[in-house]
N, C-alpha and C positions, 0 to 999 in steps of 0.2 A: 149518368150518375157515377160518381168516382169509382168506388170499390167494386161496384157491380160490373165495371168494364174490365177489372184485372182478371188475368188467368186464374182459374179457381185455386191452384196451388200456392199461387203467390198470396192470394186473400186468406187462404187457410193458414199459412205459416206466419203472416203478420198479426192475425188476431188471436191465434191460440196461445201466444205468449202472454197477452194481457188478461187472459182468464185467470192468471194467477194472482192479479192484483185488482180485487173488485170490490164494489160497495153495494150495499143493499138497503139498509134501513131507511125509511122514508122521511122527508122533512115535509111538514104539514103545508099543503097548498092554501091553508088559510093564514099562514104566517105572512104578514104584510112585507116582510123583508124579502120573500120570495116572488112577490108579485108587483111591487114597485119598481120604477126605473130610475136611473139616476141622472138622466139628461133628457134632451129634447129631441125630436125627430121632425125632419121635413115632412109636410102632410102626405106627399106622394108615396112615402116609404113607410108610413104606419103599418102596412101589411107586414112588414118584416118584423116590428115589435110583437104583433099579434102571434106570428108564427114561433117566434123565439119564446114568448111566454108560454104558450101552449106546449112547446117542447120540454122547457124547464118543469112545468107542472107535471107532465106526464112521466119524467125521469127523476123527479125529486131533486133537482139541481139547485143548491143554495144560490149561486152566483154565477154571472157570465159577462163576458164582453164580446161584441161582434163589430167588425169592421168590414166595410165593402168600398171598392174602387172600381172605376171604369177608366180604363187607360191611366192618365195621369192625374185623376181627380179623385180625391176622397170624398165620397158621397154620403157615407154613414159611419158614425162610430158611436158605440152605445154601451152603457152599462146596465146591467139587470141584476135585481136580487142583492145579495149582500156580500161584500167583500170580506167581512169579519163579523163576529157576533154581533156587533152593533154599529156597524159601519155600512152604508149603502155603496154599491158598486159604481165607479165611475169608468169611462171608457179608457183612460189611461193608467188604470190598475196594472200591476205587473203579476204575471202568472208564471209558474214553472211550464215550460213549453214542451218538455219531454223530447220525444223524437223529431220535433221540428227543428232541433238542433242539427240533425243530419244534413239537411239541404245548406244550412250555414256553414258547416264544415266542408261540404262539397264545393260551395262557392270559393271558400279560401283555397282549397286544393287547385280549383281550375283557375284562379287569380295567379297562382304560382306557375301552372302550365302555360298560361297566356303571357305573362310578363317576365318570368324567369327561366322559362324553357324547361321546366319540369316535366319529365317524360312519364305519361301515365302507364307505360310498359316498364318502368323501372322497378327492378327487385327491391323488396322491402327488407328481407333477412338474409343472412348469409354473407360471405366475404364480398359479394358484389351488391349488397343491399345498403339502403339509406340507413337503416338501424343495424349497422355492423359492429357495434361495440361489444365489449365483454357483457355488457349488462343484458343484452339480448342474444347471447351466443349459445345458450343451452337449448338446442332444438331436438325435441324428441322424435320428430317425424321430418326426415330428410326432404319431403315435398314441400315443407315450409319455405325452403329456398327458392321455390317457383312462384311464390305469392307476389303479386305486382300491386301497384298503387290502384290500377284499374279493378282488380279482382276486389279489393277492399272497398271501393266506391260502389260496386254493383253487387255486393253481397255474394260473391262467388269465390272467396278465399279459402273455403275448406271447412268452416265451423258451422255446425247445425245443432242448436241447443235442444232440439226436439228429440234428437236420437243420442246426443252425448251422454255418457254417465255423469258428466259434471254439470249439466244442464246450462243455464245462462251464467257465466262466471261473474258477470257484473253484478249479480244479485247474490253472490256468495262471499262477502268480504270477510266475515269472521273466520270461515274455514280457510280461505286462501291466506289470511293473516297468520294463522296458526301454521300452515305449511310453509310459508315463506319466512317465518320467524321475524315477522314485522309488527308493529302495533296495530291492533284493530281500530277502525276498519281499514282493510287493504286499500292503498291508493292506486292510481291508475297504472302506474308502472309495475308495481308488484302483481297486479292482476295479469298484465301482459306476460311478465316472466313466468308466472304460474302455468298460463295457458300454453306457453311455448314448450313446457315440460310434459304436455298431454299430447296424445296422437290427434291428428286431423280426423275429421268425420267423412270427408270426401276429397277427392284430387281437385286442386285449385283449377278453377275455370270450367269445371265439367257440369255445374248445376248452380242453382240459386237457393241460398237459404238466409233469411234475414237475419243480421248479425250485428249486435251492439258491440262486441268486442273488436269488430273490424274497424268501426268508426272511432273506438277508443285509440286503436293503433295509429289512424290517421292523424289524431291529435299529435301523437309523438312525432309522427313524420313532419308535420308542420313546425314543431318546435325544433327538431334537428335542422331543417333547411334554413329557417328564419333566425335561428339563435334568440328566439323571443318566446315567452310563455305563450301558450295556445291562446288564452283569452286576449292578451295584449295584441298578437298579431291580428286576430279577427277583428278586434275594434278599430285598429288603425287602418288595415287594409279594405275591410268590407263594410262595418257599420258607420264610422265617422264619415266616410266620402258620401254616404246616403243620408246624412243628417240625422243618424240614430245615435243617440248619446246616453240613453237610460238602460240599455241592455248591458246585463252582467251575468257572471255565472252564479247560480244559487248556492245556498247553504243549507245544511241538514236541519238546523234547529230553528224553532219558531222564534226564540229571542235573537238569533241572528239574521232574521229576514231583513231584506232591503226595505227602504222607505217606499211606501204605497204598494208593496207586495201583499197580495190576498193571503187568507188563511185558507189551508186546505182541509176539506172535510173528509174524513173516513166516516161514512154515514153508519157504520156498525160500530163506531167508537172503540176500535180494538186497542188493546194495549199489548205491545210485543216486546220481546227482548231487544234491547238496543245493539246496534251492529258496533257500538264503541268498545264492547267487550266487557262492560260493566255489567254487574249482577243486578240489573233494574229493568223495568218495562216503561216503555214511552209510547205516546200515541204513534200509530202506524207511519203518518206522513213525516214524521219529526224524529227520525232516528231509526225507524224500520228497514231502511235501505240507505246506502251511502251515496247521496246524489253529488257529493263533491268529487267523487271519482268518475262520475258519469260525463264530464265536460263535454267532450267532442261528440258524443252520441245522444245526450239527453240532459245536459246540466244548465241550459240558458234559461234565464227569466226575461220576460219582455212584455210589452203591451200589445194590444191588437193594432193600434195605429202604427207602431214601429214595425210591426211585421208586414203591415201593408206598404211601408216605404221599402222594405227588403224586396217585396214582390215587384214593386214599381222599378226597382233597380234591374230588374230582368227584362226591362223594355228598353233596350239600348237606342239612345237618340243623341246624336252628335259625336264629336271626337272625344269627350271626356266620359264616356259611358264607363261604368265599372267593368263590365265584361262585353266583349264584342259579340255580334251575332253568331260568329263562327264558334266561339267559345261556348255560348249558350246552347247552340245547336249540339256540340259534342256532349255537354252535360246532361241534356234532355233526350238522348238517343241511346236506347239500350244496345249493347252488343248483340244480345239475342232478342229480337222482339216479342218472343213468346214468354220472356221473364216478366215484362210489364214494369221493371224497375231499370232506370238509367243510372245516373251518378248522382245520388242523393234525393232523387225524385221518383215517385211513381208516375208512370205516364201511360196515355193511351194513344191509339191511332188518330184520334181526332185532334191531337195537338194540345190536350190538357195535361197539366202536371200538378201533382199535389203531394201533401204528407199529412199524416196523422201522428198522434202521439198520446201516450197515457202512462201514468204513473198513479199510485194511490194518492187521490186527492186531486187529480188534474186529468183533463181530457181536452185534447187540442186538435185543431185541422186547419190548414192553409191551403188554398188552391189559386192556381193562375191559369185562367182559361184562354183558350185560342182566341176568343173575340175580344180579349182585352179586359173582361171582368175578373176581379180578384176578390176573395174574401178570406176573413180570418175568424175563428171561433175558438174562444178560450173559455174553459168552465173549471170551477174549483171543487169538482167531485167526478167520480167516475163509477156509474152504475154498473151492477153485475147483470149483463143480459147480453146473449150473442147478437141481439138485434140493435143493441145501442149504437154502434158505430155505422150501421147500415142507415139507421135514421138520422144520425148526425150528417152523414153524407147527403142525404136527401133534403135536409133542412133548408138550405139556401137555394138549391135547385128549385123547391117548391115556393120559397118565399119571392125569389126574383121573377118567376114566372107569372106572379100575381100582380107585379108593379106594372101599371098601366102608362105611366110616363116617369122619366127620370128628371130629377130636379137639376137646374144649372147652378150648381154650388161646388165649392171645393173647400173642404174643411181644413186643409193643409195650408190655406192661405189667410193672412200674409204671413203668418209665423209657421215654421215647421214643427218646432217643439210645442207640445200642448202645455201652455202656462196655465195658472190657476184660474185667471180670468176667462179663459177659453172653455173651461171644462162645462160651464153652464149651457154652452151652445152646441155640445156634440153628444 
């Protein structure tokens, strides 16, 4: 099981953050929208339907999509429950994927390492750093000049939101906007500049502490090196070569959501003060945090089949592979095996890699197993309970263990993109 194989300290650090953004009020299990499914399943895989529906009922999840592949074949892509108040979920609905964005950013950095010679030991700040402009010159702590790209990738750069008086700066956009004298909510660059004016929590490279701000900085590194917006480079260099055309960065407000993007449910129906600085309250998932500043660490929206394509892109075959086997090995090997985190991926000694993510209104998980199995789970709510992610981790392990035979199908053929006429068949 994924998280149970992590060192305890990494597990504890990763999930204690999400306890701040939790959902509890139930959706009735009698609601047809929570028990109907939006597509069909190969008979051999009906057990997965059953396990997912049981999980959703137990945790009061309004809607979910699940996709599963073996090697280069998509065997299962399924929508459950509701995508919005009056719309059934389909397999290709889009979700905020939260921290599943980190492996995407890591892949972009490793692509630059492989193709452009970017040195992972390159300093980020200070006179010798990649971000050495006046914009990032105000460094409170001289140790910041020792931060490397590898430190950022592996969460060892020196920030620990659990002991810092500032907490997680990515969720403090109003305070930071006031301090930096910029309009609220503070954008990614303003957040970084603010953080650089605070002391580090530990010496770079000395230990691990899961860090959103570190991946935010990696987004700016990508922009500096490529002279392209972060989103544009990732789409051109990572997504499009894999046949992924629907992934974009998400927006804060419901009225600005993308076509086929789901609604995010705060099951407690909280109204919170908007991070825009206006004196009004909004639903928590729609203005309670600044998704638009989270790009490189938590800002992407995607469908489950598209994320399966991303995972398939990490099985290099042939000369035109996105990343070489050597690059993938570097990406998925921690500098310190005790940390359980490599470069954008949680890893274990069995050769499995995965990542999880959560925001108010979404909970996500994707996994790439050593035996060629891959799965993605996306849900449009996030329950409040320390056992939720432990059970989400076990969900597909338990479901696939009960599959007696695997169907000889590939739902990505003959077309890669899921068109309207294909949705009824997946």
